[in-house]
C-alpha positions as CSV (number, residue, x, y, z in Angstrom):
1,X,117.2,126.4,133.8
2,X,116.2,129.1,131.3
3,X,119.8,129.7,130.3
4,X,120.3,126.0,129.7
5,X,117.1,125.8,127.7
6,X,118.3,128.7,125.5
7,X,121.6,126.9,124.8
8,X,119.7,123.7,123.9
9,X,117.4,125.8,121.7
10,X,120.4,127.2,119.9
11,X,121.7,123.7,119.2
12,X,118.3,122.6,117.9
13,X,117.9,125.6,115.6
14,X,121.4,125.2,114.2
15,X,120.7,121.5,113.5
16,X,117.7,122.5,111.5
17,X,119.9,124.9,109.5
18,X,118.2,127.9,111.0
19,X,120.0,131.3,110.9
20,X,120.2,132.4,114.6
21,X,120.5,136.0,113.5
22,X,117.4,135.9,111.3
23,X,114.0,135.8,113.2
24,X,112.2,134.8,110.0
25,X,114.6,131.8,109.5
26,X,113.7,130.7,113.1
27,X,110.0,131.2,112.8
28,X,109.4,129.7,109.4
29,X,108.3,126.0,109.1
30,X,109.0,123.5,106.5
31,X,105.8,123.0,104.5
32,X,107.0,119.5,103.6
33,X,106.1,117.8,106.8
34,X,107.1,114.4,105.4
35,X,108.8,113.0,102.3
36,X,105.6,112.7,100.3
37,X,105.6,116.5,99.7
38,X,107.3,116.6,96.3
39,X,105.4,119.3,94.4
40,X,105.0,123.0,94.6
41,X,102.3,124.7,92.6
42,X,102.9,128.5,92.3
43,X,100.1,130.9,91.4
44,X,102.2,133.2,89.1
45,X,101.2,136.8,89.0
46,X,102.8,139.6,86.9
47,X,103.3,143.0,88.5
48,X,103.4,146.1,86.4
49,X,103.1,149.5,88.2
50,X,101.3,148.0,91.2
51,X,98.8,146.3,88.9
52,X,98.7,142.5,89.1
53,X,97.6,140.0,86.4
54,X,97.3,136.3,86.7
55,X,99.7,134.6,84.3
56,X,99.7,130.8,84.9
57,X,100.2,128.0,87.4
58,X,103.8,127.0,87.6
59,X,104.7,123.5,88.7
60,X,108.0,123.2,90.5
61,X,109.7,120.4,92.4
62,X,109.9,121.0,96.1
63,X,113.2,122.3,97.3
64,X,114.4,122.3,100.9
65,X,116.7,125.2,100.0
66,X,113.6,127.4,99.4
67,X,112.0,126.9,102.8
68,X,112.5,130.6,103.7
69,X,111.2,131.6,100.3
70,X,108.0,129.6,100.7
71,X,107.6,131.3,104.1
72,X,105.2,128.7,105.4
73,X,103.8,128.9,109.0
74,X,100.9,126.8,110.1
75,X,97.8,128.7,111.3
76,X,94.3,127.6,111.9
77,X,93.3,124.1,110.7
78,X,90.0,125.4,109.2
79,X,91.3,128.9,108.3
80,X,94.2,130.7,106.8
81,X,97.8,130.0,107.6
82,X,100.1,132.9,108.8
83,X,101.2,133.6,105.1
84,X,99.6,132.7,101.8
85,X,101.5,129.4,101.5
86,X,99.6,126.2,102.3
87,X,99.7,122.4,102.2
88,X,97.1,121.2,99.7
89,X,94.4,118.9,101.0
90,X,91.2,119.4,99.0
91,X,92.0,121.8,96.2
92,X,89.0,124.1,96.3
93,X,88.9,124.2,100.1
94,X,92.6,124.9,100.3
95,X,92.5,127.7,97.8
96,X,89.4,129.3,99.3
97,X,90.4,129.0,103.0
98,X,94.2,129.3,102.8
99,X,94.8,131.7,99.8
100,X,91.8,133.8,99.2
101,X,90.9,133.7,102.9
102,X,94.2,135.0,103.9
103,X,93.5,138.4,102.2
104,X,90.5,139.0,104.5
105,X,90.8,138.4,108.3
106,X,94.7,138.0,108.6
107,X,95.3,141.0,106.5
108,X,92.8,143.0,108.5
109,X,94.6,141.9,111.8
110,X,98.0,142.8,110.4
111,X,97.1,146.4,109.3
112,X,98.1,148.0,112.5
113,X,101.8,147.0,112.0
114,X,101.8,147.9,108.2
115,X,102.2,151.2,106.5
116,X,99.8,152.5,103.9
117,X,101.9,151.3,100.9
118,X,102.1,147.8,102.3
119,X,98.4,147.6,102.9
120,X,97.7,148.8,99.4
121,X,100.1,146.3,97.9
122,X,98.4,143.4,99.7
123,X,94.8,144.6,98.9
124,X,95.6,144.8,95.2
125,X,97.2,141.4,95.3
126,X,94.2,139.8,97.0
127,X,91.8,141.5,94.6
128,X,93.7,140.1,91.6
129,X,93.6,136.5,93.0
130,X,89.9,136.8,93.9
131,X,88.9,138.1,90.4
132,X,90.8,135.3,88.8
133,X,89.6,132.5,91.0
134,X,88.0,130.5,88.2
135,X,91.0,130.8,85.9
136,X,93.4,129.8,88.6
137,X,91.4,126.7,89.6
138,X,90.9,125.8,85.9
139,X,94.6,125.9,85.3
140,X,95.5,124.3,88.7
141,X,93.2,121.3,88.8
142,X,94.5,119.3,85.8
143,X,98.1,119.9,86.9
144,X,97.4,118.8,90.4
145,X,95.5,115.7,89.2
146,X,98.5,114.7,87.0
147,X,100.8,113.9,89.9
148,X,101.0,110.6,91.7
149,X,98.1,110.2,94.1
150,X,100.5,109.1,96.9
151,X,102.4,112.4,96.7
152,X,101.4,115.6,98.3
153,X,101.8,119.2,97.2
154,X,102.2,122.8,98.4
155,X,100.4,125.9,97.0
156,X,102.0,129.3,97.1
157,X,102.4,132.6,95.3
158,X,105.1,134.0,93.0
159,X,105.3,137.4,91.5
160,X,107.1,138.3,88.3
161,X,108.4,141.8,87.9
162,X,110.7,142.9,85.1
163,X,111.5,139.2,84.4
164,X,112.5,138.7,88.0
165,X,110.7,136.1,90.1
166,X,110.0,136.8,93.7
167,X,108.5,134.3,96.3
168,X,106.4,135.1,99.3
169,X,109.5,135.1,101.5
170,X,111.2,137.7,99.3
171,X,108.7,140.4,100.3
172,X,109.4,142.3,103.5
173,X,105.7,142.8,104.1
174,X,105.1,139.1,104.5
175,X,108.2,138.7,106.6
176,X,107.0,141.5,108.9
177,X,103.7,139.8,109.3
178,X,105.3,136.5,110.1
179,X,107.7,138.1,112.6
180,X,104.8,139.9,114.4
181,X,102.8,136.7,114.6
182,X,105.7,134.9,116.2
183,X,106.3,137.7,118.6
184,X,102.7,138.5,119.5
185,X,102.3,135.5,121.8
186,X,105.2,136.9,123.9
187,X,103.7,140.3,124.4
188,X,99.9,140.0,123.8
189,X,97.7,138.2,126.3
190,X,94.5,138.7,128.3
191,X,93.7,141.6,125.9
192,X,96.8,143.4,127.2
193,X,100.0,144.5,125.4
194,X,103.2,144.2,127.5
195,X,106.4,145.2,125.8
196,X,109.0,148.0,125.9
197,X,111.7,149.2,123.6
198,X,115.4,149.5,124.4
199,X,115.3,147.6,127.7
200,X,117.8,145.0,129.0
201,X,116.8,141.4,128.3
202,X,117.1,139.3,131.4
203,X,118.7,136.5,129.5
204,X,121.2,138.0,127.0
205,X,121.7,141.2,129.0
206,X,121.5,143.4,125.9
207,X,119.3,146.4,125.2
208,X,116.5,145.3,122.9
209,X,112.7,145.3,122.6
210,X,111.5,143.1,125.5
211,X,108.2,141.3,126.1
212,X,106.3,140.5,129.3
213,X,104.6,137.2,128.6
214,X,107.6,135.0,127.8
215,X,107.5,131.7,129.6
216,X,108.5,128.2,128.5
217,X,106.0,126.6,130.9
218,X,102.6,127.5,132.2
219,X,103.6,127.6,135.8
220,X,104.6,131.3,135.3
221,X,101.6,133.3,134.6
222,X,100.4,136.9,135.1
223,X,96.8,136.1,134.2
224,X,95.7,137.9,137.4
225,X,96.8,141.4,138.2
226,X,98.0,140.4,141.6
227,X,100.7,138.3,140.0
228,X,102.4,141.4,138.6
229,X,104.8,143.1,140.9
230,X,105.0,146.9,141.2
231,X,101.5,148.3,140.7
232,X,99.6,145.2,139.5
233,X,99.6,146.6,136.0
234,X,99.6,143.7,133.5
235,X,101.0,145.9,130.7
236,X,104.1,146.4,132.9
237,X,104.6,142.6,133.2
238,X,107.7,142.9,131.1
239,X,109.3,144.4,134.2
240,X,108.9,141.0,136.0
241,X,110.7,139.0,133.3
242,X,111.9,141.1,130.3
243,X,112.9,138.8,127.4
244,X,113.8,139.8,123.9
245,X,112.4,138.0,120.8
246,X,115.6,136.3,119.9
247,X,115.9,134.7,123.4
248,X,112.2,133.9,123.5
249,X,112.4,132.0,120.2
250,X,115.6,130.1,121.4
251,X,113.9,129.2,124.7
252,X,110.8,127.9,122.8
253,X,113.0,125.8,120.5
254,X,114.9,124.5,123.5
255,X,111.6,123.5,125.3
256,X,110.4,121.6,122.2
257,X,113.7,119.8,121.9
258,X,113.8,118.9,125.6
259,X,110.2,117.6,125.5
260,X,111.0,115.5,122.5
261,X,114.4,114.0,123.4
262,X,115.0,114.6,127.2
263,X,111.6,113.6,128.6
264,X,111.2,110.4,130.5
265,X,108.7,108.5,132.7
266,X,109.4,107.7,136.3
267,X,107.0,105.8,138.5
268,X,103.9,107.7,137.6
269,X,105.7,111.0,137.1
270,X,107.2,112.8,134.1
271,X,110.6,114.3,134.3
272,X,113.1,116.2,132.2
273,X,116.9,115.9,132.2
274,X,118.2,119.4,131.2
275,X,122.0,119.5,130.7
276,X,123.9,122.7,131.3
277,X,127.3,123.0,129.7
278,X,129.7,124.8,132.0
279,X,132.1,126.0,129.3
280,X,129.4,127.5,127.1
281,X,130.4,125.1,124.3
282,X,128.2,122.7,122.4
283,X,128.7,119.0,122.8
284,X,127.1,117.3,119.8
285,X,127.9,113.8,121.1
286,X,125.9,114.5,124.3
287,X,122.8,115.6,122.3
288,X,123.3,112.7,119.9
289,X,123.2,110.3,122.9
290,X,119.8,111.8,124.0
291,X,118.4,111.6,120.4
292,X,119.5,108.0,119.8
293,X,118.3,106.9,123.2
294,X,114.9,108.4,122.7
295,X,114.6,107.0,119.2
296,X,115.8,103.5,120.4
297,X,118.9,103.8,118.3
298,X,121.4,103.8,121.1
299,X,124.0,101.0,120.8
300,X,124.5,99.4,124.2
301,X,128.1,98.2,123.9
302,X,128.1,97.1,127.5
303,X,125.6,96.0,130.1
304,X,124.3,99.3,131.6
305,X,122.9,99.2,135.1
306,X,119.5,100.6,136.0
307,X,119.1,103.3,138.8
308,X,116.0,105.3,138.1
309,X,113.8,102.3,137.1
310,X,114.3,98.6,136.5
311,X,113.3,98.9,132.8
312,X,115.1,100.1,129.7
313,X,114.2,103.8,130.1
314,X,117.2,104.6,132.3
315,X,119.8,106.8,130.7
316,X,121.7,107.8,133.9
317,X,124.7,105.5,133.7
318,X,125.3,106.6,130.1
319,X,125.3,110.2,131.2
320,X,127.5,109.4,134.2
321,X,130.3,108.6,131.8
322,X,130.6,112.3,130.8
323,X,133.3,114.5,132.3
324,X,132.4,117.3,134.7
325,X,132.2,119.9,131.9
326,X,128.5,120.0,132.4
327,X,125.8,119.4,135.0
328,X,122.3,118.1,134.9
329,X,119.1,119.6,136.1
330,X,116.1,117.3,136.8
331,X,112.6,118.6,136.6
332,X,109.8,116.3,137.9
333,X,106.3,117.6,136.9
334,X,102.7,116.8,136.3
335,X,100.6,118.3,133.6
336,X,96.8,118.4,133.5
337,X,95.1,120.2,130.6
338,X,96.7,123.6,130.6
339,X,98.0,123.4,134.2
340,X,101.7,122.6,134.6
341,X,103.0,122.0,138.1
342,X,106.7,121.4,138.9
343,X,106.8,118.8,141.7
344,X,110.6,118.7,142.2
345,X,113.5,120.6,140.6
346,X,117.0,119.2,141.3
347,X,119.9,121.5,140.1
348,X,123.5,121.1,139.2
349,X,124.1,117.4,139.4
350,X,127.6,116.6,138.0
351,X,128.3,113.4,136.1
352,X,130.8,112.5,138.9
353,X,127.8,112.5,141.4
354,X,126.0,110.1,139.1
355,X,129.2,107.9,139.1
356,X,129.2,107.9,142.9
357,X,125.6,106.6,142.9
358,X,126.4,103.8,140.5
359,X,129.6,103.0,142.4
360,X,127.8,102.4,145.7
361,X,124.9,100.8,143.9
362,X,127.4,98.2,142.6
363,X,128.8,97.6,146.1
364,X,125.3,96.9,147.5
365,X,124.1,94.9,144.5
366,X,127.1,92.5,144.9
367,X,126.3,91.6,148.5
368,X,125.6,87.9,148.6
369,X,122.3,88.2,150.3
370,X,121.0,90.5,147.5
371,X,122.7,88.8,144.5
372,X,121.6,85.3,145.6
373,X,118.1,86.2,146.7
374,X,115.7,83.3,146.8
375,X,112.3,84.4,145.7
376,X,111.0,80.9,146.6
377,X,112.4,77.6,147.6
378,X,114.1,76.9,144.3
379,X,114.4,80.1,142.2
380,X,117.4,82.3,142.7
381,X,117.2,85.9,141.7
382,X,119.2,89.0,142.4
383,X,117.8,92.2,143.8
384,X,119.5,95.3,142.4
385,X,119.0,98.7,143.9
386,X,117.0,101.2,141.9
387,X,114.7,104.0,143.1
388,X,112.0,101.4,142.7
389,X,113.1,100.2,146.2
390,X,112.1,103.6,147.5
391,X,108.8,103.6,145.5
392,X,107.9,100.2,147.0
393,X,107.5,101.8,150.4
394,X,106.1,105.1,149.1
395,X,103.6,104.0,146.4
396,X,101.3,106.2,144.5
397,X,98.0,105.7,146.3
398,X,94.9,107.6,147.0
399,X,95.0,106.4,150.6
400,X,97.9,108.5,151.4
401,X,98.7,111.3,148.9
402,X,101.7,112.4,150.9
403,X,103.6,109.3,149.9
404,X,104.3,110.9,146.5
405,X,105.8,113.9,148.2
406,X,108.0,111.8,150.4
407,X,109.1,109.7,147.5
408,X,110.3,112.8,145.6
409,X,111.9,114.2,148.8
410,X,114.0,111.0,149.2
411,X,114.9,111.1,145.5
412,X,116.1,114.6,145.9
413,X,118.2,113.6,148.9
414,X,119.9,110.8,147.1
415,X,120.8,113.1,144.1
416,X,121.9,116.1,146.2
417,X,123.4,114.3,149.2
418,X,120.9,115.6,151.6
419,X,120.4,113.6,154.8
420,X,117.3,111.3,155.0
421,X,115.9,110.6,158.4
422,X,116.5,106.9,159.5
423,X,113.5,106.6,161.8
424,X,111.3,108.1,159.0
425,X,112.4,105.4,156.6
426,X,112.0,102.6,159.1
427,X,108.5,103.7,159.8
428,X,107.4,103.2,156.2
429,X,109.5,100.1,155.7
430,X,107.8,98.4,158.7
431,X,104.4,99.7,157.6
432,X,104.8,97.7,154.4
433,X,106.2,94.6,156.1
434,X,103.4,94.6,158.7
435,X,100.8,94.9,156.0
436,X,102.2,91.9,154.2
437,X,102.4,90.0,157.5
438,X,98.8,90.8,158.4
439,X,97.6,89.6,155.0
440,X,99.7,86.5,155.4
441,X,101.8,87.4,152.3
442,X,105.6,86.8,152.1
443,X,107.5,89.5,153.9
444,X,110.9,88.5,152.6
445,X,110.9,90.7,149.5
446,X,109.8,93.8,151.3
447,X,112.4,93.2,154.0
448,X,115.2,92.7,151.6
449,X,114.2,95.8,149.5
450,X,114.1,97.9,152.7
451,X,117.5,96.6,154.0
452,X,119.1,97.2,150.6
453,X,117.8,100.7,150.6
454,X,119.2,101.4,154.0
455,X,122.5,99.8,153.1
456,X,122.7,102.0,149.9
457,X,121.9,105.2,151.8
458,X,124.4,104.3,154.5
459,X,127.1,103.9,152.0
460,X,126.3,107.3,150.7
461,X,126.4,108.7,154.3
462,X,122.8,109.8,154.0
463,X,121.2,108.2,157.0
464,X,120.3,111.0,159.3
465,X,119.7,110.5,163.0
466,X,121.2,107.0,162.8
467,X,123.0,105.9,165.9
468,X,125.1,103.4,164.0
469,X,127.2,106.1,162.4
470,X,126.9,107.3,158.8
471,X,129.4,105.3,156.8
472,X,130.0,101.7,156.1
473,X,133.0,99.9,157.6
474,X,133.8,97.4,155.0
475,X,135.8,94.9,157.1
476,X,135.2,91.3,156.2
477,X,133.6,92.5,152.9
478,X,135.1,89.5,151.1
479,X,133.4,87.1,153.3
480,X,129.9,87.9,152.2
481,X,130.8,88.7,148.7
482,X,132.6,85.5,148.4
483,X,131.4,82.3,150.0
484,X,128.9,82.8,152.8
485,X,128.3,79.1,153.4
486,X,129.1,78.3,157.0
487,X,132.0,76.0,157.6
488,X,131.4,72.8,159.6
489,X,133.3,73.8,162.7
490,X,131.8,77.3,162.9
491,X,129.6,78.0,165.9
492,X,126.6,80.4,166.0
493,X,128.7,83.2,167.3
494,X,131.3,82.9,164.5
495,X,128.6,82.6,161.8
496,X,126.7,85.6,163.3
497,X,129.9,87.6,163.3
498,X,130.2,87.1,159.6
499,X,127.0,89.1,159.2
500,X,127.7,91.5,162.0
501,X,131.2,92.4,160.6
502,X,129.9,92.8,157.1
503,X,127.1,95.1,158.1
504,X,129.0,96.6,161.0
505,X,127.3,100.0,160.5
506,X,123.9,98.2,161.2
507,X,125.0,95.9,164.1
508,X,126.9,98.4,166.2
509,X,125.1,97.7,169.5
510,X,124.5,94.5,171.5
511,X,120.7,95.2,171.6
512,X,120.5,95.1,167.8
513,X,122.5,91.8,167.7
514,X,120.2,90.3,170.4
515,X,117.0,91.3,168.5
516,X,118.4,90.0,165.2
517,X,119.4,86.6,166.7
518,X,116.0,86.3,168.5
519,X,114.3,86.8,165.2
520,X,116.5,84.0,163.8
521,X,115.5,81.7,166.7
522,X,111.8,82.4,166.3
523,X,112.1,81.5,162.6
524,X,113.6,78.2,163.5
525,X,110.6,77.6,165.8
526,X,108.1,78.5,163.1
527,X,109.9,76.1,160.7
528,X,109.7,73.2,163.3
529,X,106.0,73.9,164.0
530,X,105.1,74.0,160.3
531,X,107.0,70.7,159.7
532,X,105.4,68.9,162.7
533,X,101.9,70.4,162.7
534,X,101.4,71.8,159.2
535,X,100.9,75.3,160.7
536,X,102.8,77.8,162.8
537,X,100.6,79.0,165.6
538,X,103.5,80.8,167.4
539,X,103.1,83.4,164.5
540,X,100.2,84.9,166.5
541,X,102.6,85.7,169.3
542,X,104.5,88.2,167.1
543,X,101.9,90.9,167.6
544,X,101.7,91.8,163.9
545,X,105.5,92.6,164.0
546,X,104.8,95.6,166.2
547,X,107.4,94.8,168.9
548,X,109.1,96.8,171.6
549,X,112.0,96.2,174.1
550,X,109.8,94.8,176.9
551,X,108.0,92.3,174.5
552,X,111.3,91.2,172.9
553,X,112.6,90.3,176.4
554,X,109.4,88.6,177.4
555,X,109.1,86.6,174.2
556,X,112.6,85.0,174.5
557,X,111.8,82.5,177.2
558,X,108.5,81.7,175.6
559,X,110.4,80.7,172.4
560,X,112.7,78.4,174.4
561,X,109.8,76.8,176.2
562,X,108.0,76.1,173.0
563,X,111.1,74.5,171.5
564,X,111.3,72.3,174.6
565,X,107.7,71.3,174.2
566,X,108.4,70.1,170.7
567,X,111.5,68.2,171.9
568,X,113.4,70.2,169.3
569,X,115.6,72.6,171.1
570,X,118.7,72.2,169.0
571,X,119.7,75.9,169.5
572,X,121.1,76.1,173.0
573,X,124.3,77.7,171.7
574,X,122.3,80.3,169.9
575,X,120.1,80.9,173.0
576,X,123.3,81.4,175.1
577,X,124.5,83.9,172.5
578,X,121.2,85.8,172.7
579,X,121.3,85.8,176.5
580,X,124.9,87.2,176.3
581,X,123.9,90.1,174.1
582,X,120.7,90.7,176.2
583,X,122.7,91.0,179.3
584,X,125.3,93.3,177.7
585,X,122.6,95.5,176.2
586,X,121.1,96.4,179.5
587,X,117.9,98.4,179.7
588,X,116.5,101.3,177.9
589,X,117.7,100.4,174.4
590,X,116.7,103.8,173.0
591,X,115.3,102.1,169.9
592,X,111.9,102.8,168.3
593,X,109.4,100.1,167.9
594,X,109.9,100.2,164.1
595,X,113.7,99.7,164.5
596,X,113.3,96.8,167.0
597,X,110.7,95.2,164.7
598,X,113.0,95.7,161.6
599,X,116.0,94.0,163.2
600,X,113.7,91.1,164.4
601,X,112.3,90.6,160.9
602,X,115.8,90.8,159.5
603,X,116.9,88.0,161.8
604,X,113.9,85.9,160.7
605,X,114.7,86.3,157.0
606,X,118.4,85.8,157.3
607,X,118.1,82.8,159.6
608,X,119.4,80.5,156.9
609,X,122.8,82.2,157.1
610,X,123.3,81.0,160.7
611,X,122.3,77.4,160.2
612,X,124.8,74.8,161.4
613,X,125.3,71.2,160.3
614,X,122.6,69.0,162.0
615,X,121.6,65.4,162.1
616,X,119.0,64.2,159.7
617,X,116.1,64.6,162.1
618,X,117.0,68.2,162.7
619,X,117.4,69.0,159.0
620,X,113.9,67.9,158.4
621,X,112.6,70.0,161.2
622,X,114.5,73.1,160.2
């Protein structure tokens, strides 16, 4: 990750026209934070034999080419900046805090890194400015007031010597102070200095001065002595992770770019997509895609599918179009105040892997039962697989904080191709369905989301401990993807086989077929009860959808008896088919209660696919 971050940082710095071989060019900031900064007011001093005299205020037009000469670096909001160049807010306050104030505390703090001649130079410079404070303000105020009130300005120093003008950035002493300020955060913390000269940088592998407190994120700390290996000496922290200034600055720039353009939201989490180029080249088109997508400037020249979420914040299919000259790292994290915790880190995902995810997503999405999903009696919608299917069963709730962990583990399995336990998934699918059932809410949506998730994972060969085999057998695929309407002469067995053949990986045993068909039969009974009585009392017989093998077998004759009581047993062919599969399944199905319940509910909710042409009376009852 760090190497990828460094490469991204190099791209970001080059885009800003920074010189990668010049630390000062990297550290310096543009004082014109927006387009309103059009003016630069220079306090012009004349130098003669180390004696300075105030000459005048010189009004210049801001120039982007002089950014390094201005040598601006933001410091304290109420105190001096890192160098005596400042953005003007209130004139007197800016001059007092940012210019005169710079020659007190910041100069004092910088003295340890300066030689005597440099200290003397700065002290004489500060003395001249202080002594000429009134003259400077008297000359500066009318010139500042003469500019458009909507425009902003910058205040800096220039020194004239032998008719040659030098800016702050032209003096090595100011550049040295800026460089030290930029480096100090990498070697000075907790009141400890941790750096060493002529050591191998862990990133660029060259001999340089290295620092001990370089980290792009707060999860790596050595704030306690016990975190430092080899003697618990914080001053030796550079041995843990030696990084030179050049690499540290590039990593920092890379982190800032990633957080700006490669950061996304994901069902209550934040995550980063960090690309790693495999051939050490820079792909500007890739970075341009991230930038335009983040800034809502990406042109969608086709209908892109969603995978991560169901909204517009999904960039994955766009990235899946790349060739395998790079891979992607995904970092899911949470941040609270200064604490930064990585929840999941997924490494080395190739674009071809993303294409596989979208290929199987498309197969699942096109299935008739998902593409023609009825959300109510009249409205037809489609259910498209996203990781929202998974989140539906593993929500972010205080009742069970482990659900977030499980959700991320499943996400990791999908991306990396790691097996996901089938029984574990069924447990949480049925937990949600049973909750809906107890609360008398529709269970159809949860059932279809769960079935679609299992179908998707099965296509990816990711269902672990699944007795139906791992991969989809796509025989009769055209039947469901085409016209699933039963033909007039079809019997229940033939119509059931359409479903069984299409989802052969799910209906690989007679027991599963029997349970599914019994669920279909009980739904027909509930429909008849609701039509004739206005309620469905047999619903209480379903034990909250917590079913097992013994109860399924006991329930079957009760369903038939109840249909006979209503004089509405139109399903003798279906009952014979169920009996056939019951006999063939034998005893000891070796299915969990969750799996049995799932197949039963699946039959209830797909019962419309097995309907046969009926006389008018039966149509009303069904």
